[in-house]
C-alpha positions in Angstrom: -8.6 -13.7 -14.3 -5.1 -14.0 -15.6 -5.9 -12.1 -18.8 -7.5 -9.3 -16.7 -4.4 -9.0 -14.6 -2.2 -8.9 -17.7 -4.4 -6.2 -19.3 -4.3 -4.2 -16.0 -0.5 -4.4 -15.9 -0.1 -3.3 -19.5 -2.4 -0.4 -18.8 -0.4 0.6 -15.7 2.9 0.2 -17.6 1.5 2.4 -20.4 0.3 5.1 -18.0 3.4 5.3 -15.8 6.1 4.7 -18.5 7.2 1.3 -17.6 8.1 -0.9 -20.5 6.4 -4.0 -21.3 8.2 -7.2 -22.1 7.4 -6.9 -25.8 9.1 -3.3 -25.9 12.1 -4.6 -24.0 12.6 -7.4 -26.5 12.6 -4.9 -29.3 15.2 -2.7 -27.7 17.3 -5.8 -27.1 17.1 -6.8 -30.7 18.0 -3.3 -31.8 21.2 -3.2 -29.5 22.3 -6.7 -30.7 21.8 -5.7 -34.4 23.8 -2.5 -33.8 26.7 -4.3 -32.1 26.8 -6.9 -35.0 26.9 -4.0 -37.6 29.7 -2.3 -35.7 31.7 -5.6 -35.4 31.2 -6.3 -39.3 32.6 -2.8 -40.1 35.6 -3.2 -37.9 36.4 -6.7 -39.4 36.0 -5.2 -42.9 38.4 -2.4 -42.2 41.0 -4.8 -40.7 40.7 -7.1 -43.8 41.0 -4.1 -46.1 44.1 -2.6 -44.4 46.0 -5.9 -44.2 46.2 -6.3 -47.9 49.8 -5.7 -49.5 52.7 -4.3 -47.6 54.1 -1.2 -49.3 56.1 1.5 -47.6 58.5 4.1 -49.2 60.7 7.0 -47.9 62.8 9.5 -49.6 66.4 8.7 -48.2 68.4 11.5 -49.8 69.4 13.4 -52.9 72.4 14.9 -54.8 72.9 18.4 -55.9 71.2 19.1 -59.3 73.4 18.6 -62.2 72.8 19.1 -66.0 69.1 19.7 -65.4 68.6 16.5 -63.3 68.0 16.1 -59.5 68.9 12.5 -58.4 67.0 11.2 -55.4 67.2 7.9 -53.5 63.9 6.2 -52.6 63.9 3.4 -50.1 61.0 0.9 -50.7 59.8 -2.0 -48.6 57.2 -4.2 -50.3 55.9 -7.7 -50.7 58.1 -9.8 -52.9 56.8 -9.9 -56.4 54.9 -6.5 -56.2 55.6 -3.9 -58.9 55.4 -0.3 -57.5 54.8 3.1 -59.0 56.1 6.2 -57.1 55.4 9.9 -57.8 58.3 12.2 -57.2 58.5 16.0 -57.7 61.3 18.5 -57.5 60.5 21.9 -56.0 62.3 25.3 -56.0 62.9 27.7 -53.1 59.3 29.0 -53.4 58.0 25.4 -53.2 56.9 25.6 -56.9 57.1 22.2 -58.7 59.9 22.4 -61.3 60.2 18.7 -62.2 58.2 15.5 -61.9 58.9 11.8 -62.3 56.7 8.7 -62.2 59.1 6.1 -61.0 58.3 2.5 -62.1 59.9 -0.2 -60.0 59.3 -3.7 -61.5 58.3 -6.7 -59.5 61.1 -8.8 -58.1 62.3 -11.0 -55.3 63.6 -8.1 -53.2 61.4 -6.8 -50.4 63.7 -4.0 -49.4 65.6 -1.9 -51.9 66.8 1.6 -52.5 66.2 2.9 -56.0 67.7 6.0 -57.6 65.4 8.3 -59.4 66.6 11.0 -61.9 64.0 13.9 -61.9 64.3 16.0 -65.0 64.2 19.8 -64.1 62.6 22.7 -65.9 63.9 25.2 -63.4 66.1 25.7 -60.3 65.0 22.6 -58.3 66.6 22.3 -54.8 64.8 19.5 -53.1 62.7 16.4 -54.1 59.5 15.3 -52.6 58.0 11.8 -52.6 54.2 12.3 -53.1 53.4 8.6 -52.7 53.7 5.1 -53.9 51.2 2.5 -54.9 51.1 -1.0 -56.4 51.5 -0.8 -60.2 48.4 -1.5 -62.1 
């Protein structure tokens, strides 16, 4: 009799849209797998972003002299990390008139201000720090 009752309950559940225990279990497994996947992606992003510490800012510059625009770049990095920064000089129309790839060797200093002499091929008025990255 118990098998007949189970079959009848399954038939009613199918007819009226109620879920059986087997279907509910599948949904639960899907939800748990989805949550685990999201947690794994979050952990991966946190680990990837917590790598090396590197921050750089343009602190100032001098008036152009003799075809050179001198800028000062403040760098905060992990000790022992070599850094490469890309600087450009632009004119009044924001056209690039000079470029420099600044190489900062590895050293014990975590915070330093480095002068950068950008050679000009025109009337440069302002430097721009395009970005810094760990040297390869």
